[in-house]
Backbone atoms as SQL, in Angstrom:
CREATE TABLE atoms (id INTEGER PRIMARY KEY, chain TEXT, resi INTEGER, resn TEXT, atom TEXT, x REAL, y REAL, z REAL);
INSERT INTO atoms VALUES
  (1, 'A', 1, 'MET', 'N', 0.837, -1.183, 0.000),
  (2, 'A', 1, 'MET', 'CA', 0.000, 0.000, 0.000),
  (3, 'A', 1, 'MET', 'C', 0.881, 1.244, 0.000),
  (4, 'A', 2, 'GLU', 'N', 0.372, 2.294, -0.603),
  (5, 'A', 2, 'GLU', 'CA', 1.171, 3.496, -0.790),
  (6, 'A', 2, 'GLU', 'C', 1.138, 4.395, 0.436),
  (7, 'A', 3, 'LYS', 'N', 2.286, 5.025, 0.693),
  (8, 'A', 3, 'LYS', 'CA', 2.395, 5.999, 1.772),
  (9, 'A', 3, 'LYS', 'C', 2.132, 7.394, 1.205),
  (10, 'A', 4, 'TRP', 'N', 1.584, 8.255, 2.045),
  (11, 'A', 4, 'TRP', 'CA', 1.271, 9.635, 1.656),
  (12, 'A', 4, 'TRP', 'C', 1.912, 10.587, 2.649),
  (13, 'A', 5, 'GLU', 'N', 2.481, 11.701, 2.128),
  (14, 'A', 5, 'GLU', 'CA', 3.190, 12.657, 2.973),
  (15, 'A', 5, 'GLU', 'C', 2.466, 13.990, 3.022),
  (16, 'A', 6, 'CYS', 'N', 2.360, 14.549, 4.228),
  (17, 'A', 6, 'CYS', 'CA', 1.783, 15.877, 4.415),
  (18, 'A', 6, 'CYS', 'C', 2.768, 16.904, 3.853),
  (19, 'A', 7, 'THR', 'N', 2.297, 17.763, 2.956),
  (20, 'A', 7, 'THR', 'CA', 3.180, 18.761, 2.346),
  (21, 'A', 7, 'THR', 'C', 3.448, 19.933, 3.286),
  (22, 'A', 8, 'VAL', 'N', 2.735, 19.997, 4.402),
  (23, 'A', 8, 'VAL', 'CA', 2.925, 21.087, 5.360),
  (24, 'A', 8, 'VAL', 'C', 3.976, 20.730, 6.404),
  (25, 'A', 9, 'CYS', 'N', 3.823, 19.542, 7.034),
  (26, 'A', 9, 'CYS', 'CA', 4.721, 19.209, 8.152),
  (27, 'A', 9, 'CYS', 'C', 5.606, 17.993, 7.912),
  (28, 'A', 10, 'GLY', 'N', 5.335, 17.225, 6.851),
  (29, 'A', 10, 'GLY', 'CA', 6.180, 16.072, 6.548),
  (30, 'A', 10, 'GLY', 'C', 5.715, 14.763, 7.170),
  (31, 'A', 11, 'TYR', 'N', 4.590, 14.787, 7.910),
  (32, 'A', 11, 'TYR', 'CA', 4.053, 13.540, 8.475),
  (33, 'A', 11, 'TYR', 'C', 3.746, 12.568, 7.332),
  (34, 'A', 12, 'VAL', 'N', 4.073, 11.295, 7.522),
  (35, 'A', 12, 'VAL', 'CA', 3.806, 10.278, 6.504),
  (36, 'A', 12, 'VAL', 'C', 2.716, 9.343, 7.017),
  (37, 'A', 13, 'TYR', 'N', 1.604, 9.266, 6.268),
  (38, 'A', 13, 'TYR', 'CA', 0.564, 8.287, 6.589),
  (39, 'A', 13, 'TYR', 'C', 0.960, 6.957, 5.974),
  (40, 'A', 14, 'ASP', 'N', 1.138, 5.966, 6.829),
  (41, 'A', 14, 'ASP', 'CA', 1.507, 4.622, 6.389),
  (42, 'A', 14, 'ASP', 'C', 0.317, 3.705, 6.667),
  (43, 'A', 15, 'PRO', 'N', -0.335, 3.188, 5.613),
  (44, 'A', 15, 'PRO', 'CA', -1.500, 2.323, 5.815),
  (45, 'A', 15, 'PRO', 'C', -1.211, 1.102, 6.683),
  (46, 'A', 16, 'ALA', 'N', 0.029, 0.641, 6.692),
  (47, 'A', 16, 'ALA', 'CA', 0.375, -0.520, 7.515),
  (48, 'A', 16, 'ALA', 'C', 0.261, -0.193, 9.006),
  (49, 'A', 17, 'GLU', 'N', 0.367, 1.095, 9.342),
  (50, 'A', 17, 'GLU', 'CA', 0.284, 1.518, 10.736),
  (51, 'A', 17, 'GLU', 'C', -1.076, 2.119, 11.078),
  (52, 'A', 18, 'GLY', 'N', -1.764, 2.700, 10.085),
  (53, 'A', 18, 'GLY', 'CA', -3.015, 3.393, 10.354),
  (54, 'A', 18, 'GLY', 'C', -2.770, 4.667, 11.136),
  (55, 'A', 19, 'ASP', 'N', -3.802, 5.159, 11.808),
  (56, 'A', 19, 'ASP', 'CA', -3.696, 6.356, 12.642),
  (57, 'A', 19, 'ASP', 'C', -4.590, 6.146, 13.857),
  (58, 'A', 20, 'LEU', 'N', -4.038, 5.480, 14.855),
  (59, 'A', 20, 'LEU', 'CA', -4.822, 5.126, 16.031),
  (60, 'A', 20, 'LEU', 'C', -5.282, 6.345, 16.814),
  (61, 'A', 21, 'THR', 'N', -4.628, 7.510, 16.605),
  (62, 'A', 21, 'THR', 'CA', -5.058, 8.727, 17.295),
  (63, 'A', 21, 'THR', 'C', -6.455, 9.157, 16.842),
  (64, 'A', 22, 'GLN', 'N', -6.857, 8.694, 15.655),
  (65, 'A', 22, 'GLN', 'CA', -8.164, 9.062, 15.120),
  (66, 'A', 22, 'GLN', 'C', -9.019, 7.826, 14.825),
  (67, 'A', 23, 'GLY', 'N', -8.627, 6.698, 15.405),
  (68, 'A', 23, 'GLY', 'CA', -9.417, 5.485, 15.266),
  (69, 'A', 23, 'GLY', 'C', -9.290, 4.778, 13.930),
  (70, 'A', 24, 'ILE', 'N', -8.213, 5.061, 13.193),
  (71, 'A', 24, 'ILE', 'CA', -7.983, 4.413, 11.901),
  (72, 'A', 24, 'ILE', 'C', -7.105, 3.182, 12.135),
  (73, 'A', 25, 'GLU', 'N', -7.676, 2.022, 11.922),
  (74, 'A', 25, 'GLU', 'CA', -6.963, 0.764, 12.138),
  (75, 'A', 25, 'GLU', 'C', -5.904, 0.544, 11.060),
  (76, 'A', 26, 'PRO', 'N', -4.849, -0.209, 11.366),
  (77, 'A', 26, 'PRO', 'CA', -3.871, -0.580, 10.338),
  (78, 'A', 26, 'PRO', 'C', -4.563, -1.292, 9.174),
  (79, 'A', 27, 'GLY', 'N', -4.068, -1.031, 7.965),
  (80, 'A', 27, 'GLY', 'CA', -4.609, -1.669, 6.776),
  (81, 'A', 27, 'GLY', 'C', -5.561, -0.794, 5.971),
  (82, 'A', 28, 'VAL', 'N', -5.850, 0.426, 6.464),
  (83, 'A', 28, 'VAL', 'CA', -6.768, 1.316, 5.750),
  (84, 'A', 28, 'VAL', 'C', -5.979, 2.167, 4.753),
  (85, 'A', 29, 'PRO', 'N', -6.236, 2.007, 3.440),
  (86, 'A', 29, 'PRO', 'CA', -5.545, 2.821, 2.435),
  (87, 'A', 29, 'PRO', 'C', -5.903, 4.303, 2.591),
  (88, 'A', 30, 'PHE', 'N', -4.999, 5.175, 2.191),
  (89, 'A', 30, 'PHE', 'CA', -5.232, 6.622, 2.287),
  (90, 'A', 30, 'PHE', 'C', -6.543, 7.014, 1.615),
  (91, 'A', 31, 'GLU', 'N', -6.819, 6.407, 0.462),
  (92, 'A', 31, 'GLU', 'CA', -8.018, 6.748, -0.301),
  (93, 'A', 31, 'GLU', 'C', -9.304, 6.428, 0.473),
  (94, 'A', 32, 'ASN', 'N', -9.212, 5.523, 1.435),
  (95, 'A', 32, 'ASN', 'CA', -10.392, 5.118, 2.207),
  (96, 'A', 32, 'ASN', 'C', -10.534, 5.852, 3.538),
  (97, 'A', 33, 'LEU', 'N', -9.619, 6.780, 3.812),
  (98, 'A', 33, 'LEU', 'CA', -9.754, 7.568, 5.035),
  (99, 'A', 33, 'LEU', 'C', -10.998, 8.449, 4.927),
  (100, 'A', 34, 'PRO', 'N', -11.669, 8.727, 6.044),
  (101, 'A', 34, 'PRO', 'CA', -12.849, 9.599, 5.992),
  (102, 'A', 34, 'PRO', 'C', -12.489, 10.985, 5.456),
  (103, 'A', 35, 'ASP', 'N', -13.450, 11.644, 4.825),
  (104, 'A', 35, 'ASP', 'CA', -13.200, 12.972, 4.262),
  (105, 'A', 35, 'ASP', 'C', -12.804, 13.990, 5.327),
  (106, 'A', 36, 'ASP', 'N', -13.233, 13.763, 6.570),
  (107, 'A', 36, 'ASP', 'CA', -12.915, 14.724, 7.635),
  (108, 'A', 36, 'ASP', 'C', -11.642, 14.362, 8.400),
  (109, 'A', 37, 'TRP', 'N', -10.898, 13.342, 7.907),
  (110, 'A', 37, 'TRP', 'CA', -9.627, 12.987, 8.533),
  (111, 'A', 37, 'TRP', 'C', -8.650, 14.137, 8.337),
  (112, 'A', 38, 'VAL', 'N', -7.845, 14.411, 9.369),
  (113, 'A', 38, 'VAL', 'CA', -6.829, 15.464, 9.283),
  (114, 'A', 38, 'VAL', 'C', -5.476, 14.903, 9.713),
  (115, 'A', 39, 'CYS', 'N', -4.432, 15.582, 9.296),
  (116, 'A', 39, 'CYS', 'CA', -3.071, 15.212, 9.677),
  (117, 'A', 39, 'CYS', 'C', -2.964, 15.241, 11.203),
  (118, 'A', 40, 'PRO', 'N', -2.512, 14.139, 11.810),
  (119, 'A', 40, 'PRO', 'CA', -2.406, 14.111, 13.272),
  (120, 'A', 40, 'PRO', 'C', -1.303, 15.015, 13.825),
  (121, 'A', 41, 'GLU', 'N', -0.407, 15.477, 12.963),
  (122, 'A', 41, 'GLU', 'CA', 0.683, 16.346, 13.413),
  (123, 'A', 41, 'GLU', 'C', 0.308, 17.827, 13.344),
  (124, 'A', 42, 'CYS', 'N', -0.313, 18.254, 12.229),
  (125, 'A', 42, 'CYS', 'CA', -0.550, 19.694, 12.050),
  (126, 'A', 42, 'CYS', 'C', -2.003, 20.061, 11.772),
  (127, 'A', 43, 'GLY', 'N', -2.859, 19.072, 11.519),
  (128, 'A', 43, 'GLY', 'CA', -4.286, 19.348, 11.411),
  (129, 'A', 43, 'GLY', 'C', -4.816, 19.726, 10.039),
  (130, 'A', 44, 'VAL', 'N', -3.995, 19.657, 8.990),
  (131, 'A', 44, 'VAL', 'CA', -4.511, 19.976, 7.657),
  (132, 'A', 44, 'VAL', 'C', -5.263, 18.788, 7.074),
  (133, 'A', 45, 'GLY', 'N', -6.080, 19.044, 6.061),
  (134, 'A', 45, 'GLY', 'CA', -6.895, 18.009, 5.453),
  (135, 'A', 45, 'GLY', 'C', -6.142, 17.139, 4.459),
  (136, 'A', 46, 'LYS', 'N', -6.863, 16.124, 3.967),
  (137, 'A', 46, 'LYS', 'CA', -6.286, 15.148, 3.037),
  (138, 'A', 46, 'LYS', 'C', -5.771, 15.786, 1.751),
  (139, 'A', 47, 'ASP', 'N', -6.347, 16.934, 1.375),
  (140, 'A', 47, 'ASP', 'CA', -5.941, 17.592, 0.128),
  (141, 'A', 47, 'ASP', 'C', -4.517, 18.141, 0.187),
  (142, 'A', 48, 'MET', 'N', -3.925, 18.162, 1.375),
  (143, 'A', 48, 'MET', 'CA', -2.554, 18.661, 1.529),
  (144, 'A', 48, 'MET', 'C', -1.528, 17.539, 1.557),
  (145, 'A', 49, 'PHE', 'N', -1.945, 16.329, 1.166),
  (146, 'A', 49, 'PHE', 'CA', -1.045, 15.188, 1.140),
  (147, 'A', 49, 'PHE', 'C', -0.698, 14.815, -0.292),
  (148, 'A', 50, 'GLU', 'N', 0.522, 14.318, -0.479),
  (149, 'A', 50, 'GLU', 'CA', 0.980, 13.837, -1.776),
  (150, 'A', 50, 'GLU', 'C', 1.474, 12.403, -1.633),
  (151, 'A', 51, 'LYS', 'N', 1.204, 11.599, -2.651),
  (152, 'A', 51, 'LYS', 'CA', 1.640, 10.216, -2.660),
  (153, 'A', 51, 'LYS', 'C', 3.160, 10.153, -2.791),
  (154, 'A', 52, 'LEU', 'N', 3.778, 9.331, -1.956),
  (155, 'A', 52, 'LEU', 'CA', 5.222, 9.128, -2.059),
  (156, 'A', 52, 'LEU', 'C', 5.498, 8.107, -3.162),
  (157, 'A', 53, 'SER', 'N', 6.538, 8.371, -3.934),
  (158, 'A', 53, 'SER', 'CA', 6.851, 7.441, -5.024),
  (159, 'A', 53, 'SER', 'C', 7.931, 6.465, -4.606);
């Protein structure tokens, strides 16, 4: 699964880890995160993330 990086603070969302701070279990792809999910480090929305190559 692909990792996504916040363009504001550099936080990397890794689907293998999920985001337990917001109740996202491991295994959830970035595309399946809720629309109201925000970066756990700086609080920006999904539109501020870019796929890592």
